[in-house]
TORKOL-4160 file (C-alpha; in steps of 0.2 Angstrom, whole numbers, padded with zeros to 4 digits, m for minus):
82
<pt num="1" X="0099" Y="0299" Z="0081"/>
<pt num="2" X="0096" Y="0280" Z="0079"/>
<pt num="3" X="0114" Y="0276" Z="0077"/>
<pt num="4" X="0122" Y="0266" Z="0092"/>
<pt num="5" X="0140" Y="0270" Z="0093"/>
<pt num="6" X="0153" Y="0257" Z="0100"/>
<pt num="7" X="0164" Y="0271" Z="0106"/>
<pt num="8" X="0163" Y="0289" Z="0110"/>
<pt num="9" X="0176" Y="0302" Z="0107"/>
<pt num="10" X="0174" Y="0319" Z="0115"/>
<pt num="11" X="0185" Y="0331" Z="0106"/>
<pt num="12" X="0177" Y="0347" Z="0111"/>
<pt num="13" X="0189" Y="0361" Z="0114"/>
<pt num="14" X="0203" Y="0353" Z="0104"/>
<pt num="15" X="0210" Y="0364" Z="0089"/>
<pt num="16" X="0213" Y="0357" Z="0072"/>
<pt num="17" X="0220" Y="0344" Z="0068"/>
<pt num="18" X="0218" Y="0336" Z="0085"/>
<pt num="19" X="0200" Y="0330" Z="0083"/>
<pt num="20" X="0205" Y="0320" Z="0067"/>
<pt num="21" X="0221" Y="0313" Z="0075"/>
<pt num="22" X="0211" Y="0308" Z="0091"/>
<pt num="23" X="0198" Y="0300" Z="0080"/>
<pt num="24" X="0211" Y="0290" Z="0070"/>
<pt num="25" X="0218" Y="0284" Z="0086"/>
<pt num="26" X="0201" Y="0279" Z="0092"/>
<pt num="27" X="0197" Y="0270" Z="0076"/>
<pt num="28" X="0213" Y="0260" Z="0077"/>
<pt num="29" X="0206" Y="0252" Z="0093"/>
<pt num="30" X="0189" Y="0247" Z="0085"/>
<pt num="31" X="0185" Y="0231" Z="0075"/>
<pt num="32" X="0180" Y="0233" Z="0057"/>
<pt num="33" X="0161" Y="0237" Z="0056"/>
<pt num="34" X="0161" Y="0246" Z="0073"/>
<pt num="35" X="0155" Y="0264" Z="0075"/>
<pt num="36" X="0164" Y="0278" Z="0083"/>
<pt num="37" X="0154" Y="0294" Z="0088"/>
<pt num="38" X="0165" Y="0310" Z="0088"/>
<pt num="39" X="0159" Y="0326" Z="0096"/>
<pt num="40" X="0170" Y="0342" Z="0091"/>
<pt num="41" X="0169" Y="0361" Z="0092"/>
<pt num="42" X="0182" Y="0364" Z="0079"/>
<pt num="43" X="0173" Y="0371" Z="0063"/>
<pt num="44" X="0187" Y="0364" Z="0052"/>
<pt num="45" X="0183" Y="0347" Z="0058"/>
<pt num="46" X="0168" Y="0347" Z="0046"/>
<pt num="47" X="0179" Y="0347" Z="0031"/>
<pt num="48" X="0193" Y="0337" Z="0039"/>
<pt num="49" X="0182" Y="0322" Z="0042"/>
<pt num="50" X="0174" Y="0323" Z="0025"/>
<pt num="51" X="0191" Y="0322" Z="0017"/>
<pt num="52" X="0197" Y="0308" Z="0029"/>
<pt num="53" X="0182" Y="0297" Z="0025"/>
<pt num="54" X="0183" Y="0300" Z="0006"/>
<pt num="55" X="0202" Y="0294" Z="0007"/>
<pt num="56" X="0199" Y="0279" Z="0018"/>
<pt num="57" X="0189" Y="0263" Z="0019"/>
<pt num="58" X="0179" Y="0271" Z="0033"/>
<pt num="59" X="0161" Y="0277" Z="0031"/>
<pt num="60" X="0152" Y="0291" Z="0038"/>
<pt num="61" X="0133" Y="0286" Z="0040"/>
<pt num="62" X="0129" Y="0303" Z="0048"/>
<pt num="63" X="0135" Y="0320" Z="0054"/>
<pt num="64" X="0126" Y="0334" Z="0061"/>
<pt num="65" X="0129" Y="0352" Z="0068"/>
<pt num="66" X="0120" Y="0356" Z="0084"/>
<pt num="67" X="0124" Y="0375" Z="0087"/>
<pt num="68" X="0143" Y="0376" Z="0089"/>
<pt num="69" X="0145" Y="0357" Z="0092"/>
<pt num="70" X="0148" Y="0345" Z="0077"/>
<pt num="71" X="0143" Y="0326" Z="0079"/>
<pt num="72" X="0151" Y="0313" Z="0067"/>
<pt num="73" X="0148" Y="0295" Z="0066"/>
<pt num="74" X="0161" Y="0285" Z="0057"/>
<pt num="75" X="0160" Y="0266" Z="0054"/>
<pt num="76" X="0177" Y="0258" Z="0053"/>
<pt num="77" X="0181" Y="0250" Z="0036"/>
<pt num="78" X="0189" Y="0234" Z="0031"/>
<pt num="79" X="0208" Y="0234" Z="0028"/>
<pt num="80" X="0218" Y="0248" Z="0022"/>
<pt num="81" X="0214" Y="0260" Z="0007"/>
<pt num="82" X="0222" Y="0257" Z="m0009"/>
């Protein structure tokens, strides 16, 4: 993957909704435009992150499943969603 994250969140082993909650906390520490990589093992995170990004100003330039591990790259958006 060619994406170079500014921060990495290892949420492996955390049950729903903790990967998403931890990702929200990590994103709050980043500047707009910075990239967060999240690694999770919760299968529900696939849907959770898709919904979260759709309802926010953030972008998800990539996500992939490697066996039982899910990788997400979320770029922090500008401002707050309307």
